[in-house]
C-alpha positions as CSV (number, residue, x, y, z in Angstrom):
1,M,0.0,0.0,0.0
2,K,1.2,3.5,-0.9
3,Y,0.6,6.5,1.3
4,R,0.3,10.2,0.8
5,K,0.5,13.2,3.1
6,F,-3.0,14.3,4.1
7,G,-3.0,18.0,3.3
8,K,-1.6,20.0,6.2
9,L,-1.8,17.2,8.7
10,N,1.2,15.3,10.0
11,W,-0.3,12.0,8.9
12,E,-0.2,9.9,5.7
13,A,-3.4,8.3,4.3
14,S,-3.5,5.2,2.3
15,A,-3.9,5.9,-1.4
16,L,-7.0,3.7,-1.4
17,G,-9.9,4.5,1.0
18,F,-12.8,2.2,1.7
19,G,-16.2,3.8,1.0
20,I,-18.9,2.1,3.1
21,M,-21.8,2.6,0.7
22,R,-21.8,-0.3,-1.8
23,L,-21.4,-3.3,0.5
24,P,-22.9,-6.7,-0.4
25,V,-26.5,-6.9,0.9
26,I,-29.1,-9.6,1.6
27,N,-32.0,-10.1,-0.9
28,N,-31.1,-7.0,-2.8
29,D,-32.2,-4.9,0.1
30,Y,-29.8,-1.9,0.4
31,G,-30.6,-1.6,4.1
32,K,-29.7,-5.2,4.9
33,I,-25.9,-5.4,4.9
34,N,-24.4,-8.9,4.5
35,E,-22.6,-8.5,7.8
36,Q,-20.2,-11.5,7.6
37,E,-19.1,-10.9,4.1
38,S,-18.8,-7.2,4.5
39,M,-16.8,-7.5,7.8
40,E,-14.3,-9.8,6.1
41,M,-13.9,-7.3,3.2
42,V,-13.3,-4.3,5.4
43,R,-11.0,-6.0,7.8
44,Y,-9.0,-7.5,5.0
45,A,-8.6,-4.1,3.5
46,I,-7.4,-2.7,6.9
47,D,-5.1,-5.6,7.4
48,N,-3.5,-4.8,4.0
49,G,-2.9,-1.2,4.7
50,V,-6.1,0.8,4.2
51,N,-6.4,3.4,6.9
52,Y,-9.1,5.7,5.7
53,I,-12.8,4.7,6.1
54,D,-15.6,6.8,4.7
55,T,-19.3,6.6,5.7
56,A,-22.3,8.9,6.0
57,W,-25.6,9.2,7.8
58,M,-27.7,7.9,4.9
59,Y,-25.6,5.2,3.3
60,H,-27.2,1.7,3.2
61,D,-30.5,3.2,4.4
62,D,-28.9,4.8,7.5
63,Q,-27.2,1.5,8.5
64,S,-23.6,2.2,7.3
65,E,-22.4,4.1,10.4
66,S,-23.6,1.4,12.8
67,F,-21.9,-1.2,10.7
68,V,-18.6,0.8,10.8
69,G,-18.9,0.9,14.6
70,R,-19.1,-2.9,14.7
71,V,-16.5,-3.6,12.1
72,L,-14.0,-1.5,13.9
73,E,-14.3,-3.4,17.2
74,N,-11.5,-5.7,18.5
75,G,-8.7,-3.2,17.9
76,Y,-9.5,-2.1,14.4
77,R,-10.6,1.4,15.4
78,E,-7.0,2.3,16.4
79,K,-5.8,1.3,12.9
80,V,-7.8,3.8,10.9
81,K,-9.3,7.3,10.7
82,V,-13.0,7.6,10.1
83,A,-14.9,10.2,8.0
84,T,-18.6,10.7,8.3
85,K,-20.9,13.5,7.2
86,L,-23.6,15.9,8.4
87,P,-26.7,15.3,6.2
88,S,-26.9,18.9,5.0
89,W,-30.2,18.5,3.3
90,L,-32.0,17.3,6.4
91,V,-30.9,20.2,8.6
92,E,-33.9,22.4,9.4
93,K,-32.6,24.3,12.5
94,P,-29.3,24.8,14.3
95,S,-30.1,22.3,17.0
96,D,-30.1,19.6,14.3
97,F,-26.3,19.9,14.2
98,D,-26.1,18.4,17.7
99,R,-29.0,15.9,17.1
100,F,-27.4,14.3,14.0
101,F,-23.8,14.4,15.4
102,D,-24.7,12.9,18.7
103,E,-26.5,10.0,17.1
104,Q,-23.7,9.5,14.6
105,R,-21.2,9.1,17.4
106,Q,-23.4,6.6,19.1
107,R,-23.7,4.6,15.8
108,L,-20.0,4.7,15.3
109,Q,-19.3,3.8,19.0
110,T,-16.8,6.7,19.3
111,E,-16.5,9.9,21.3
112,S,-14.7,11.7,18.5
113,V,-14.8,11.7,14.7
114,D,-11.6,12.1,12.8
115,F,-13.1,13.9,9.8
116,Y,-16.5,15.4,9.9
117,L,-17.7,16.6,6.5
118,L,-20.6,18.8,5.5
119,H,-22.2,16.4,3.1
120,S,-23.0,16.9,-0.6
121,L,-22.7,20.7,-0.6
122,K,-24.5,22.6,-3.3
123,K,-25.1,26.3,-3.3
124,D,-28.4,26.1,-1.5
125,Y,-27.3,23.6,1.1
126,W,-24.2,25.6,1.8
127,D,-26.1,28.9,2.1
128,K,-28.6,27.3,4.5
129,I,-26.3,25.6,7.0
130,N,-23.6,28.3,6.8
131,G,-26.3,30.8,7.6
132,M,-27.2,28.7,10.6
133,G,-23.6,28.9,11.9
134,V,-22.4,25.4,11.1
135,L,-18.7,26.4,11.1
136,Q,-19.0,28.1,14.5
137,W,-20.7,25.0,15.8
138,A,-18.0,22.7,14.3
139,E,-15.3,24.8,15.9
140,K,-16.9,24.4,19.3
141,Q,-17.0,20.6,18.8
142,M,-13.3,20.7,17.7
143,A,-12.5,22.6,20.9
144,K,-14.1,19.8,22.9
145,G,-12.2,17.2,21.0
146,R,-15.3,15.6,19.4
147,I,-14.4,16.6,15.9
148,K,-10.7,16.3,15.0
149,N,-10.9,17.9,11.5
150,I,-13.6,19.5,9.4
151,G,-14.2,19.2,5.6
152,F,-16.9,19.0,3.0
153,S,-18.1,16.9,0.1
154,F,-19.2,18.6,-3.0
155,H,-21.7,18.5,-5.9
156,D,-22.0,21.8,-7.7
157,S,-20.1,24.1,-10.1
158,F,-16.4,25.2,-9.7
159,D,-17.4,28.7,-8.8
160,V,-19.5,27.4,-5.9
161,F,-16.6,25.1,-4.9
162,K,-14.1,28.1,-4.9
163,E,-16.6,30.1,-2.8
164,I,-16.8,27.4,-0.2
165,V,-13.0,26.7,-0.1
166,D,-12.4,30.5,0.4
167,A,-15.0,30.9,3.0
168,Y,-13.1,29.2,5.8
169,D,-9.4,29.0,6.6
170,N,-9.5,25.8,8.6
171,W,-10.8,23.3,6.2
172,T,-8.6,20.1,6.4
173,M,-10.0,18.4,3.4
174,C,-12.6,18.3,0.6
175,Q,-14.2,15.4,-1.2
176,I,-15.0,15.7,-5.0
177,Q,-16.2,13.6,-7.8
178,Y,-13.3,13.0,-10.3
179,N,-12.4,10.6,-13.0
180,Y,-11.1,10.7,-16.5
181,M,-14.6,11.4,-17.9
182,D,-15.4,14.1,-15.4
183,T,-12.4,16.5,-15.7
184,D,-14.6,19.5,-16.3
185,Y,-17.6,18.3,-14.2
186,Q,-18.5,20.0,-10.9
187,A,-15.2,20.9,-9.2
188,G,-13.2,19.1,-11.9
189,T,-9.5,19.5,-12.5
190,K,-9.6,23.2,-11.6
191,G,-11.1,22.4,-8.2
192,L,-8.6,19.6,-7.6
193,K,-5.7,21.9,-8.1
194,Y,-7.3,24.9,-6.4
195,A,-8.0,22.9,-3.2
196,A,-4.5,21.3,-3.2
197,D,-2.9,24.7,-3.7
198,K,-4.8,25.9,-0.6
199,G,-3.3,23.0,1.4
200,L,-6.4,20.9,1.5
201,A,-6.3,17.1,1.3
202,V,-8.4,16.1,-1.7
203,V,-10.4,12.8,-1.4
204,V,-11.7,11.6,-4.7
205,M,-15.1,9.9,-4.9
206,E,-16.6,8.1,-8.0
207,P,-13.2,7.4,-9.5
208,L,-15.0,4.8,-11.8
209,R,-18.3,6.6,-12.0
210,G,-20.1,4.2,-9.8
211,G,-18.8,1.3,-11.8
212,Q,-19.7,2.7,-15.2
213,L,-16.1,2.7,-16.2
214,T,-15.7,-1.0,-15.5
215,R,-18.6,-2.2,-17.6
216,K,-18.2,-4.1,-20.8
217,P,-16.8,-1.4,-23.1
218,P,-18.0,-0.5,-26.5
219,E,-15.8,-2.0,-29.3
220,P,-13.6,1.1,-30.0
221,V,-12.7,1.3,-26.3
222,A,-12.1,-2.4,-26.1
223,D,-9.7,-2.2,-29.0
224,L,-7.8,0.6,-27.3
225,L,-7.5,-1.5,-24.1
226,N,-6.5,-4.7,-25.9
227,N,-3.8,-2.9,-27.9
228,A,-2.3,-1.0,-24.9
229,P,1.4,-1.8,-24.2
230,E,0.6,-2.7,-20.6
231,K,-2.5,-4.8,-20.0
232,R,-4.6,-3.4,-17.2
233,S,-8.2,-4.0,-16.0
234,Q,-10.6,-1.1,-16.7
235,A,-10.7,-0.4,-13.0
236,D,-6.9,-0.2,-12.8
237,W,-6.7,2.2,-15.7
238,G,-9.2,4.5,-14.0
239,L,-7.6,4.4,-10.6
240,Q,-4.0,4.8,-11.9
241,W,-5.2,7.9,-13.9
242,I,-6.3,9.6,-10.6
243,W,-3.2,8.5,-8.6
244,N,-1.1,10.0,-11.4
245,H,-2.3,13.4,-10.1
246,P,-0.1,14.5,-7.1
247,E,-3.0,16.6,-5.9
248,A,-5.2,13.5,-5.3
249,T,-4.7,12.3,-1.7
250,V,-7.1,9.4,-1.3
251,V,-9.2,7.6,-3.9
252,L,-12.4,6.2,-2.4
253,S,-13.8,3.0,-3.7
254,G,-17.2,1.6,-2.8
255,M,-16.2,-2.1,-3.0
256,S,-19.0,-4.7,-3.3
257,N,-17.1,-8.0,-3.1
258,M,-13.8,-9.4,-2.0
259,D,-12.5,-9.5,-5.5
260,H,-12.9,-5.7,-5.7
261,V,-11.0,-5.3,-2.5
262,R,-8.1,-7.5,-3.6
263,E,-7.9,-6.0,-7.0
264,N,-8.0,-2.4,-5.7
265,I,-5.3,-3.1,-3.1
266,I,-3.0,-4.5,-5.8
267,S,-3.7,-1.3,-7.8
268,A,-3.0,0.9,-4.8
269,D,0.4,-0.7,-4.3
270,K,1.4,0.8,-7.7
271,A,-0.1,4.2,-7.0
272,R,2.5,6.9,-7.8
273,A,2.1,10.5,-9.0
274,G,3.4,11.0,-12.5
275,S,3.8,7.3,-13.1
276,L,1.8,7.0,-16.4
277,T,3.7,7.5,-19.6
278,D,2.7,9.9,-22.3
279,E,1.5,6.9,-24.4
280,E,-0.7,5.7,-21.6
281,L,-2.2,9.1,-21.0
282,N,-2.9,9.3,-24.7
283,I,-4.8,6.0,-24.6
284,I,-6.9,7.3,-21.7
285,G,-7.6,10.5,-23.7
286,K,-8.7,8.4,-26.7
287,I,-11.0,6.3,-24.4
288,H,-12.5,9.5,-23.2
289,D,-13.1,10.6,-26.8
290,E,-14.7,7.3,-27.8
291,Y,-17.1,7.4,-24.9
292,S,-17.9,11.0,-25.7
293,K,-18.8,10.1,-29.3
294,L,-21.7,8.0,-27.9
295,C,-23.5,11.2,-26.6
296,P,-26.9,11.5,-28.4
297,I,-27.2,15.2,-27.6
298,P,-24.4,17.4,-28.9
299,C,-24.6,19.7,-25.9
300,T,-21.3,21.4,-24.9
301,A,-22.8,22.9,-21.6
302,C,-22.0,26.4,-22.8
303,K,-25.1,27.5,-20.9
304,Y,-26.2,30.1,-23.5
305,C,-29.7,28.6,-23.1
306,L,-29.8,29.7,-19.4
307,P,-31.5,31.0,-17.5
308,C,-34.6,29.1,-18.4
309,P,-37.8,31.1,-17.5
310,E,-39.1,28.0,-15.8
311,G,-35.9,27.2,-14.0
312,V,-35.0,24.0,-16.1
313,N,-31.4,23.1,-15.8
314,I,-31.1,22.2,-19.5
315,P,-27.4,21.2,-19.7
316,G,-27.8,19.2,-16.5
317,N,-30.7,17.2,-17.9
318,F,-28.9,16.5,-21.1
319,E,-25.8,15.3,-19.2
320,F,-27.9,12.7,-17.4
321,Y,-29.5,11.7,-20.7
322,N,-26.2,11.3,-22.4
323,D,-24.7,9.3,-19.5
324,A,-27.5,6.7,-19.7
325,F,-26.4,5.9,-23.3
326,M,-22.7,6.4,-23.0
327,Y,-22.3,3.9,-20.3
328,D,-25.4,1.7,-21.0
329,D,-26.6,2.3,-17.5
330,L,-30.2,3.5,-17.5
331,E,-31.1,2.3,-14.0
332,G,-28.0,3.8,-12.3
333,T,-28.4,7.1,-14.2
334,R,-32.1,7.4,-13.4
335,E,-31.3,6.9,-9.7
336,A,-28.7,9.6,-9.8
337,Y,-31.1,11.9,-11.8
338,F,-33.7,11.8,-9.1
339,E,-31.2,12.1,-6.3
340,F,-29.1,15.0,-7.7
341,M,-31.4,16.9,-10.0
342,K,-33.7,19.3,-8.2
343,T,-37.4,18.8,-8.9
344,T,-37.7,22.4,-10.1
345,E,-34.8,21.9,-12.6
346,R,-36.0,18.6,-14.2
347,A,-37.1,18.2,-17.8
348,D,-40.8,17.9,-17.0
349,Q,-40.8,21.6,-15.9
350,C,-40.3,22.7,-19.5
351,A,-43.2,25.0,-20.7
352,E,-42.0,24.9,-24.4
353,C,-41.6,28.6,-24.7
354,G,-38.7,28.1,-27.2
355,E,-36.6,30.8,-25.8
356,C,-33.7,28.4,-25.2
357,E,-33.6,27.2,-28.9
358,E,-33.2,30.7,-30.1
359,K,-30.0,31.1,-28.0
360,C,-28.4,27.7,-28.6
361,P,-25.2,28.0,-30.7
362,Q,-25.4,24.2,-31.5
363,E,-28.9,24.6,-32.8
364,I,-30.1,21.7,-30.7
365,E,-33.8,21.0,-30.7
366,I,-33.9,21.5,-26.9
367,M,-37.6,21.1,-26.4
368,T,-37.6,17.8,-28.2
369,W,-34.7,16.5,-26.2
370,L,-36.2,17.6,-23.0
371,K,-39.3,15.6,-23.8
372,K,-37.1,12.6,-24.5
373,T,-35.3,13.1,-21.2
374,K,-38.6,13.2,-19.4
375,S,-39.8,10.1,-21.1
376,L,-36.5,8.2,-20.6
377,F,-36.4,8.7,-16.9
378,S,-40.1,8.3,-16.3
379,S,-40.7,5.2,-18.5
380,G,-37.3,3.5,-18.2
381,S,-37.2,2.7,-22.0
382,Q,-34.4,4.2,-24.0
383,Q,-35.6,6.3,-26.9
């Protein structure tokens, strides 16, 4: 296992972190963790050098934190640092900070949390909890020794990311979505470098897009992988691409079986910044381009179509639609669509005024594609 300095801390984190959100379950019930199998997986990872465990209030239908508390019994708690998260979207009043945090510590069977993150920050969540004094509350908890370090996870634009990073001098870390297909998505490469330049540790989530980058690839991508000078699994290509960036501290993987754990640990043992050759980086660039060619909607997210009078997030809707086809993953994309796309921004809010089509430099038939987006995610049949 390779290790990297964790931002400003005098501590090195394992290059691979274990995300406790995709464990094996019983009877396809997300809330019923297969305890025995999952415990073997997590402890195997720790025994082989993983020292960063990531969980949250709502993972596995609110069961993840309690599982972490149990899996870290018998001396395992001393071997790792644990990150969990304030469910920002559920906070209604300042007293909720204590209510959630106290229950989380009970679930985790710990008096203190190593890394406490403000979960899934978007502009509205951040404005809400920041206005309630969440940072002042967190500093009081840190003074009491209950929170060791404060950070945030993120799902919005780079401008919002920069605003949050600059709003507080004592962030220890941030957690962003990043992979070779999402270099300009949300915080993206700019956010990765900006946070690292500020001294924050950067924990990367969705390095394989929730498994999308490990599915059976389309033929052009398969040809590139088969003809590469070094044979790697798709997962290893994706992970090594992130570890190639010196700014990436920990790569989180939500592993679902022991094979995933073993394979990722082997990959992490090779994790080095700047280790990929120009030829290998060129191959990954070509893979990116081949996936991108599968996009049905030629939207460049220039945002000339915005603001929509009805509040529809046109580029956001098109991004989800394209993802369903690019990665042949309708069910996973639908789930993400309803989780991350606000109700007021979805395709079904379109009033067909046509204002957006007059502004679109790509001359996209936006109203038609919004109808297809609505139909795709409501009916489940690809158009």
